[in-house]
C-alpha positions as protocol buffer text, in pm:
chain_id: "A"
residue {
  index: 1
  type: MET
  ca { x: 1229 y: 2517 z: 373 }
}
residue {
  index: 2
  type: LEU
  ca { x: 966 y: 2245 z: 143 }
}
residue {
  index: 3
  type: GLN
  ca { x: 1140 y: 2151 z: -169 }
}
residue {
  index: 4
  type: THR
  ca { x: 849 y: 1914 z: -419 }
}
residue {
  index: 5
  type: GLU
  ca { x: 908 y: 1714 z: -697 }
}
residue {
  index: 6
  type: TYR
  ca { x: 911 y: 1989 z: -902 }
}
residue {
  index: 7
  type: PRO
  ca { x: 1216 y: 2295 z: -921 }
}
residue {
  index: 8
  type: PHE
  ca { x: 1068 y: 2428 z: -681 }
}
residue {
  index: 9
  type: THR
  ca { x: 1122 y: 2516 z: -326 }
}
residue {
  index: 10
  type: LEU
  ca { x: 894 y: 2733 z: -27 }
}
residue {
  index: 11
  type: PRO
  ca { x: 1054 y: 2921 z: 182 }
}
residue {
  index: 12
  type: MET
  ca { x: 805 y: 2861 z: 440 }
}
residue {
  index: 13
  type: GLY
  ca { x: 904 y: 3119 z: 734 }
}
residue {
  index: 14
  type: TYR
  ca { x: 665 y: 3114 z: 1002 }
}
residue {
  index: 15
  type: VAL
  ca { x: 378 y: 2859 z: 1043 }
}
residue {
  index: 16
  type: ASP
  ca { x: 233 y: 2620 z: 1301 }
}
residue {
  index: 17
  type: ALA
  ca { x: 259 y: 2283 z: 1282 }
}
residue {
  index: 18
  type: GLU
  ca { x: -104 y: 2255 z: 1113 }
}
residue {
  index: 19
  type: GLY
  ca { x: -43 y: 2476 z: 857 }
}
residue {
  index: 20
  type: THR
  ca { x: 354 y: 2239 z: 750 }
}
residue {
  index: 21
  type: LEU
  ca { x: 150 y: 1948 z: 749 }
}
residue {
  index: 22
  type: HIS
  ca { x: -133 y: 2158 z: 528 }
}
residue {
  index: 23
  type: ALA
  ca { x: 209 y: 2249 z: 327 }
}
residue {
  index: 24
  type: ILE
  ca { x: 359 y: 1906 z: 254 }
}
residue {
  index: 25
  type: GLU
  ca { x: -14 y: 1759 z: 119 }
}
residue {
  index: 26
  type: GLN
  ca { x: -83 y: 2020 z: -95 }
}
residue {
  index: 27
  type: TYR
  ca { x: 266 y: 2115 z: -264 }
}
residue {
  index: 28
  type: ARG
  ca { x: 295 y: 1745 z: -208 }
}
residue {
  index: 29
  type: GLY
  ca { x: 640 y: 1808 z: -103 }
}
residue {
  index: 30
  type: THR
  ca { x: 967 y: 1530 z: -118 }
}
residue {
  index: 31
  type: VAL
  ca { x: 1243 y: 1663 z: 144 }
}
residue {
  index: 32
  type: LEU
  ca { x: 1174 y: 1874 z: 419 }
}
residue {
  index: 33
  type: TYR
  ca { x: 1373 y: 2073 z: 623 }
}
residue {
  index: 34
  type: MET
  ca { x: 1317 y: 2213 z: 994 }
}
residue {
  index: 35
  type: VAL
  ca { x: 1449 y: 2239 z: 1311 }
}
residue {
  index: 36
  type: PRO
  ca { x: 1361 y: 2021 z: 1612 }
}
residue {
  index: 37
  type: THR
  ca { x: 1183 y: 2258 z: 1768 }
}
residue {
  index: 38
  type: MET
  ca { x: 892 y: 2248 z: 1470 }
}
residue {
  index: 39
  type: MET
  ca { x: 934 y: 1872 z: 1511 }
}
residue {
  index: 40
  type: LYS
  ca { x: 794 y: 1905 z: 1886 }
}
residue {
  index: 41
  type: ARG
  ca { x: 488 y: 2162 z: 1785 }
}
residue {
  index: 42
  type: ILE
  ca { x: 352 y: 1832 z: 1515 }
}
residue {
  index: 43
  type: TRP
  ca { x: 465 y: 1565 z: 1723 }
}
residue {
  index: 44
  type: ARG
  ca { x: 206 y: 1765 z: 1983 }
}
residue {
  index: 45
  type: LEU
  ca { x: -63 y: 1826 z: 1788 }
}
residue {
  index: 46
  type: HIS
  ca { x: -337 y: 1546 z: 1823 }
}
residue {
  index: 47
  type: ASP
  ca { x: -323 y: 1187 z: 1688 }
}
residue {
  index: 48
  type: ASP
  ca { x: -667 y: 1318 z: 1451 }
}
residue {
  index: 49
  type: VAL
  ca { x: -499 y: 1628 z: 1336 }
}
residue {
  index: 50
  type: ARG
  ca { x: -138 y: 1468 z: 1206 }
}
residue {
  index: 51
  type: HIS
  ca { x: -269 y: 1140 z: 1093 }
}
residue {
  index: 52
  type: ARG
  ca { x: -553 y: 1364 z: 880 }
}
residue {
  index: 53
  type: PHE
  ca { x: -295 y: 1470 z: 640 }
}
residue {
  index: 54
  type: ASP
  ca { x: -109 y: 1261 z: 378 }
}
residue {
  index: 55
  type: LEU
  ca { x: 230 y: 1297 z: 394 }
}
residue {
  index: 56
  type: SER
  ca { x: 352 y: 976 z: 188 }
}
residue {
  index: 57
  type: SER
  ca { x: 498 y: 1252 z: -110 }
}
residue {
  index: 58
  type: LEU
  ca { x: 788 y: 1318 z: 178 }
}
residue {
  index: 59
  type: ARG
  ca { x: 1148 y: 1140 z: 112 }
}
residue {
  index: 60
  type: VAL
  ca { x: 1357 y: 1265 z: 337 }
}
residue {
  index: 61
  type: VAL
  ca { x: 1339 y: 1499 z: 646 }
}
residue {
  index: 62
  type: TRP
  ca { x: 1620 y: 1707 z: 750 }
}
residue {
  index: 63
  type: HIS
  ca { x: 1701 y: 1817 z: 1093 }
}
residue {
  index: 64
  type: LEU
  ca { x: 1887 y: 2159 z: 1230 }
}
residue {
  index: 65
  type: ALA
  ca { x: 1952 y: 2480 z: 1365 }
}
residue {
  index: 66
  type: GLU
  ca { x: 2013 y: 2225 z: 1730 }
}
residue {
  index: 67
  type: PRO
  ca { x: 2012 y: 1870 z: 1815 }
}
residue {
  index: 68
  type: CYS
  ca { x: 1773 y: 1629 z: 1824 }
}
residue {
  index: 69
  type: PRO
  ca { x: 1643 y: 1452 z: 2073 }
}
residue {
  index: 70
  type: GLU
  ca { x: 1678 y: 1046 z: 1983 }
}
residue {
  index: 71
  type: TRP
  ca { x: 1310 y: 1020 z: 2081 }
}
residue {
  index: 72
  type: LEU
  ca { x: 1141 y: 1214 z: 1824 }
}
residue {
  index: 73
  type: LYS
  ca { x: 1409 y: 1129 z: 1549 }
}
């Protein structure tokens, strides 16, 4: 789930890792709720892909539903 600076929440459902980064950039998301599995998928993207998106709007990333490995926090 992605929240934006406007009073609007974008329920994302199942999307791929790159699609998540694209949504953050497109909608200027400020708060992101993720499960660690999705965080791992984003981490596994090639550096060129991960760094292509402007994620500067993010203020908080919450991980839910399962323990998150220390190396991923």
